[in-house]
Backbone as JSON Lines, residues from 0, in Angstrom:
{"i":0,"aa":"M","n":[-24.19,-0.03,2.11],"ca":[-23.96,1.22,3.08],"c":[-25.65,1.46,3.32]}
{"i":1,"aa":"K","n":[-25.31,1.94,4.75],"ca":[-26.64,2.02,5.16],"c":[-26.66,3.57,5.46]}
{"i":2,"aa":"L","n":[-27.96,3.79,4.92],"ca":[-28.08,5.4,4.92],"c":[-29.0,5.95,6.33]}
{"i":3,"aa":"Q","n":[-28.11,6.9,6.25],"ca":[-28.49,7.42,8.34],"c":[-28.99,9.3,7.89]}
{"i":4,"aa":"T","n":[-29.78,9.01,8.47],"ca":[-31.16,10.03,8.49],"c":[-30.46,11.01,9.41]}
{"i":5,"aa":"D","n":[-29.58,10.63,10.1],"ca":[-29.35,12.15,11.09],"c":[-28.05,12.61,11.01]}
{"i":6,"aa":"I","n":[-27.5,13.54,10.38],"ca":[-25.91,13.78,10.02],"c":[-25.31,13.62,11.1]}
{"i":7,"aa":"R","n":[-25.85,14.02,12.4],"ca":[-25.03,13.88,13.61],"c":[-24.35,12.45,13.62]}
{"i":8,"aa":"T","n":[-25.05,11.17,13.59],"ca":[-24.44,9.69,13.62],"c":[-23.33,9.85,12.57]}
{"i":9,"aa":"W","n":[-23.29,10.59,11.74],"ca":[-22.41,9.7,10.46],"c":[-21.5,9.82,10.51]}
{"i":10,"aa":"Q","n":[-20.45,8.8,10.5],"ca":[-18.98,8.79,10.87],"c":[-18.56,8.26,9.43]}
{"i":11,"aa":"P","n":[-17.31,8.97,9.09],"ca":[-16.82,8.6,7.6],"c":[-16.35,7.33,7.47]}
{"i":12,"aa":"Q","n":[-16.27,6.63,6.84],"ca":[-16.14,4.81,6.53],"c":[-14.47,4.89,6.18]}
{"i":13,"aa":"S","n":[-14.11,3.97,6.24],"ca":[-12.74,3.75,6.0],"c":[-12.34,2.57,4.51]}
{"i":14,"aa":"M","n":[-11.63,3.4,4.03],"ca":[-11.72,3.29,2.2],"c":[-10.57,1.7,2.1]}
{"i":15,"aa":"P","n":[-10.41,1.3,1.24],"ca":[-9.27,-0.11,1.25],"c":[-8.24,1.07,0.68]}
{"i":16,"aa":"G","n":[-7.13,0.87,1.3],"ca":[-5.59,1.34,1.34],"c":[-5.51,3.0,1.65]}
{"i":17,"aa":"S","n":[-6.73,3.02,2.51],"ca":[-6.44,4.3,3.54],"c":[-6.5,3.82,5.01]}
{"i":18,"aa":"F","n":[-5.61,4.74,5.28],"ca":[-5.36,4.48,6.61],"c":[-5.6,5.28,7.78]}
{"i":19,"aa":"A","n":[-6.09,5.47,8.77],"ca":[-6.99,6.56,9.84],"c":[-6.0,6.6,10.86]}
{"i":20,"aa":"T","n":[-4.96,6.09,11.29],"ca":[-4.62,6.25,12.69],"c":[-2.82,5.4,12.14]}
{"i":21,"aa":"V","n":[-2.3,5.75,12.69],"ca":[-0.61,4.83,13.15],"c":[-1.26,3.28,13.44]}
{"i":22,"aa":"R","n":[-1.94,2.74,14.14],"ca":[-2.06,1.7,14.25],"c":[-2.68,0.78,13.3]}
{"i":23,"aa":"D","n":[-3.43,1.9,12.27],"ca":[-3.81,1.22,11.2],"c":[-2.53,1.09,10.39]}
{"i":24,"aa":"W","n":[-1.59,1.62,10.41],"ca":[-0.62,1.16,9.67],"c":[0.18,0.26,10.0]}
{"i":25,"aa":"E","n":[0.52,-0.04,11.27],"ca":[1.39,-0.93,11.47],"c":[0.5,-2.32,11.18]}
{"i":26,"aa":"N","n":[-0.62,-2.39,11.45],"ca":[-1.69,-3.69,11.82],"c":[-1.73,-4.68,9.98]}
{"i":27,"aa":"F","n":[-1.19,-2.91,8.97],"ca":[-1.09,-4.05,7.98],"c":[0.64,-3.84,7.47]}
{"i":28,"aa":"G","n":[1.45,-3.77,8.6],"ca":[2.98,-4.11,8.21],"c":[3.43,-3.16,7.51]}
{"i":29,"aa":"C","n":[3.31,-1.63,7.55],"ca":[4.33,-0.94,7.06],"c":[4.6,-0.09,7.85]}
{"i":30,"aa":"A","n":[5.57,0.6,7.68],"ca":[6.27,1.14,8.44],"c":[6.35,2.55,8.62]}
{"i":31,"aa":"Y","n":[5.79,3.15,9.7],"ca":[5.08,4.57,10.08],"c":[6.4,5.35,10.9]}
{"i":32,"aa":"P","n":[6.29,6.43,10.63],"ca":[6.29,7.03,9.53],"c":[7.03,6.51,8.43]}
{"i":33,"aa":"A","n":[6.73,6.82,6.9],"ca":[7.48,6.05,5.88],"c":[8.46,6.33,5.71]}
{"i":34,"aa":"P","n":[9.47,5.52,4.97],"ca":[11.16,5.48,5.06],"c":[11.13,6.09,3.86]}
{"i":35,"aa":"K","n":[12.19,6.14,3.66],"ca":[12.64,7.18,2.18],"c":[12.53,5.64,1.13]}
{"i":36,"aa":"L","n":[12.01,5.67,-0.18],"ca":[12.07,4.62,-0.59],"c":[12.92,4.95,-1.76]}
{"i":37,"aa":"V","n":[13.83,3.61,-1.53],"ca":[15.39,3.37,-2.42],"c":[15.11,1.99,-3.17]}
{"i":38,"aa":"P","n":[15.85,1.6,-4.2],"ca":[15.81,0.36,-4.8],"c":[16.26,-0.87,-3.82]}
{"i":39,"aa":"S","n":[15.82,-1.99,-3.99],"ca":[16.29,-3.05,-3.24],"c":[15.62,-3.02,-1.61]}
{"i":40,"aa":"I","n":[14.42,-2.99,-1.85],"ca":[13.56,-2.45,-0.1],"c":[12.15,-3.58,-0.69]}
{"i":41,"aa":"W","n":[12.06,-4.44,0.21],"ca":[10.75,-5.12,0.26],"c":[9.61,-4.19,0.29]}
{"i":42,"aa":"V","n":[8.24,-3.51,-0.25],"ca":[7.37,-3.02,-0.23],"c":[5.85,-3.88,-0.28]}
{"i":43,"aa":"K","n":[5.06,-3.66,0.75],"ca":[3.56,-4.3,1.03],"c":[2.75,-3.57,0.19]}
{"i":44,"aa":"L","n":[1.99,-4.56,-0.8],"ca":[0.82,-4.24,-1.55],"c":[-0.51,-3.61,-1.48]}
{"i":45,"aa":"F","n":[-1.09,-2.63,-1.52],"ca":[-2.38,-2.38,-1.23],"c":[-3.58,-3.28,-1.5]}
{"i":46,"aa":"N","n":[-3.23,-3.86,-3.02],"ca":[-3.57,-4.72,-4.03],"c":[-2.89,-4.97,-5.37]}
{"i":47,"aa":"P","n":[-2.62,-6.89,-4.26],"ca":[-1.55,-7.11,-5.4],"c":[-2.4,-7.64,-6.76]}
{"i":48,"aa":"P","n":[-1.75,-7.19,-8.2],"ca":[-2.26,-8.02,-9.49],"c":[-3.28,-8.79,-9.83]}
{"i":49,"aa":"T","n":[-2.85,-10.1,-8.65],"ca":[-4.18,-11.4,-8.98],"c":[-4.29,-12.01,-7.72]}
{"i":50,"aa":"A","n":[-5.36,-12.88,-7.48],"ca":[-5.63,-13.51,-6.5],"c":[-4.42,-14.52,-6.05]}
{"i":51,"aa":"F","n":[-3.54,-14.58,-7.11],"ca":[-2.48,-15.87,-6.61],"c":[-1.25,-15.36,-6.91]}
{"i":52,"aa":"S","n":[-0.9,-14.08,-6.85],"ca":[0.58,-13.03,-6.51],"c":[0.64,-12.91,-5.21]}
{"i":53,"aa":"F","n":[1.94,-12.44,-4.99],"ca":[2.77,-12.43,-3.09],"c":[1.9,-10.96,-3.33]}
{"i":54,"aa":"D","n":[1.54,-10.77,-1.85],"ca":[1.56,-9.14,-1.89],"c":[2.47,-8.1,-1.47]}
{"i":55,"aa":"E","n":[3.12,-8.98,-2.04],"ca":[4.77,-7.95,-1.61],"c":[5.56,-7.86,-2.89]}
{"i":56,"aa":"A","n":[5.95,-6.53,-3.08],"ca":[7.05,-6.44,-4.0],"c":[8.28,-6.23,-3.77]}
{"i":57,"aa":"W","n":[9.45,-6.24,-4.76],"ca":[10.95,-5.65,-4.52],"c":[11.13,-4.67,-5.35]}
{"i":58,"aa":"L","n":[11.46,-3.58,-4.83],"ca":[11.78,-2.0,-5.69],"c":[12.84,-2.42,-6.64]}
{"i":59,"aa":"L","n":[12.5,-2.1,-7.68],"ca":[14.03,-2.53,-8.91],"c":[14.31,-0.96,-8.99]}
{"i":60,"aa":"C","n":[13.66,0.06,-9.24],"ca":[13.98,1.56,-9.55],"c":[12.84,2.08,-9.69]}
{"i":61,"aa":"E","n":[13.67,3.65,-9.88],"ca":[12.3,4.87,-9.7],"c":[12.08,5.24,-11.39]}
{"i":62,"aa":"C","n":[10.92,5.02,-11.41],"ca":[10.93,5.36,-13.17],"c":[10.86,7.23,-12.98]}
{"i":63,"aa":"S","n":[9.89,7.61,-11.86],"ca":[9.33,8.89,-11.99],"c":[9.16,9.46,-10.73]}
{"i":64,"aa":"D","n":[8.44,10.54,-10.46],"ca":[8.68,10.9,-9.07],"c":[7.14,9.96,-8.11]}
{"i":65,"aa":"E","n":[6.64,9.54,-9.15],"ca":[5.69,8.64,-8.7],"c":[5.25,7.36,-9.06]}
{"i":66,"aa":"K","n":[5.97,6.58,-9.55],"ca":[6.4,5.49,-10.49],"c":[7.48,4.78,-10.35]}
{"i":67,"aa":"W","n":[7.42,3.38,-9.62],"ca":[8.44,2.61,-9.49],"c":[8.38,1.81,-10.17]}
{"i":68,"aa":"L","n":[9.28,1.08,-10.49],"ca":[9.51,-0.4,-11.44],"c":[9.41,-1.69,-10.27]}
{"i":69,"aa":"A","n":[8.79,-2.53,-10.17],"ca":[8.84,-3.46,-8.99],"c":[9.07,-4.91,-9.71]}
{"i":70,"aa":"W","n":[9.52,-6.03,-8.99],"ca":[9.51,-7.01,-9.25],"c":[8.81,-7.93,-7.81]}
{"i":71,"aa":"I","n":[7.41,-8.59,-8.51],"ca":[6.6,-9.44,-7.46],"c":[6.8,-11.28,-7.89]}
{"i":72,"aa":"P","n":[6.89,-11.67,-7.09],"ca":[7.52,-13.31,-6.88],"c":[6.26,-13.69,-7.83]}
{"i":73,"aa":"D","n":[6.41,-14.93,-8.47],"ca":[5.36,-15.49,-9.08],"c":[4.61,-14.49,-10.45]}
{"i":74,"aa":"Y","n":[5.25,-13.18,-10.65],"ca":[4.37,-12.4,-11.21],"c":[5.44,-11.88,-12.36]}
{"i":75,"aa":"G","n":[6.14,-11.14,-11.47],"ca":[7.36,-10.5,-12.81],"c":[6.94,-9.12,-12.44]}
{"i":76,"aa":"E","n":[7.8,-8.69,-13.55],"ca":[7.73,-7.21,-13.35],"c":[6.69,-6.42,-13.15]}
{"i":77,"aa":"I","n":[6.37,-5.02,-12.68],"ca":[5.47,-4.28,-12.56],"c":[5.78,-2.91,-12.59]}
{"i":78,"aa":"L","n":[4.68,-2.02,-13.08],"ca":[5.2,-0.56,-12.44],"c":[4.31,0.07,-11.51]}
{"i":79,"aa":"L","n":[4.06,0.61,-10.15],"ca":[3.31,0.34,-9.64],"c":[3.64,2.42,-9.45]}
{"i":80,"aa":"S","n":[2.45,3.27,-9.04],"ca":[2.49,4.08,-8.46],"c":[2.47,4.13,-6.76]}
{"i":81,"aa":"K","n":[3.33,5.45,-6.57],"ca":[3.45,5.22,-4.58],"c":[2.29,4.85,-4.13]}
{"i":82,"aa":"D","n":[1.04,5.45,-4.51],"ca":[-0.29,4.98,-3.42],"c":[-0.72,4.06,-3.71]}
{"i":83,"aa":"E","n":[0.39,2.46,-4.08],"ca":[-0.02,1.24,-4.26],"c":[0.74,0.44,-2.98]}
{"i":84,"aa":"F","n":[1.31,1.23,-2.37],"ca":[2.48,0.07,-1.86],"c":[2.64,1.28,-0.5]}
{"i":85,"aa":"C","n":[3.19,0.54,0.83],"ca":[3.79,0.76,1.33],"c":[5.42,0.64,2.1]}
{"i":86,"aa":"A","n":[6.18,1.0,2.35],"ca":[7.23,0.57,2.81],"c":[6.95,-0.29,3.86]}
{"i":87,"aa":"T","n":[7.47,-1.42,3.88],"ca":[7.54,-2.94,5.19],"c":[8.39,-2.44,6.43]}
{"i":88,"aa":"K","n":[8.13,-2.89,7.55],"ca":[9.53,-2.87,8.74],"c":[10.0,-3.61,8.08]}
{"i":89,"aa":"S","n":[10.82,-2.82,8.49],"ca":[12.62,-3.68,8.59],"c":[13.16,-4.32,9.89]}
């Protein structure tokens, strides 16, 4: 990170997994506005669990208001928070 001495030149930095515009969502492959989450849809993962696993998961069931059980090909089942994925375009 570069130190900026003049506060007037400071611009907020984009964090991984955060989106500033609708175009950012679209470039990542997410549907915007986000559709209602339901079982049996594919979602895009912001951070896959391993470097070798797929970056998409199949939602199996909702476990709580913020958690979903999902299946990732070549990885298996995983419990995901809603802030770890977004619904893909259909």
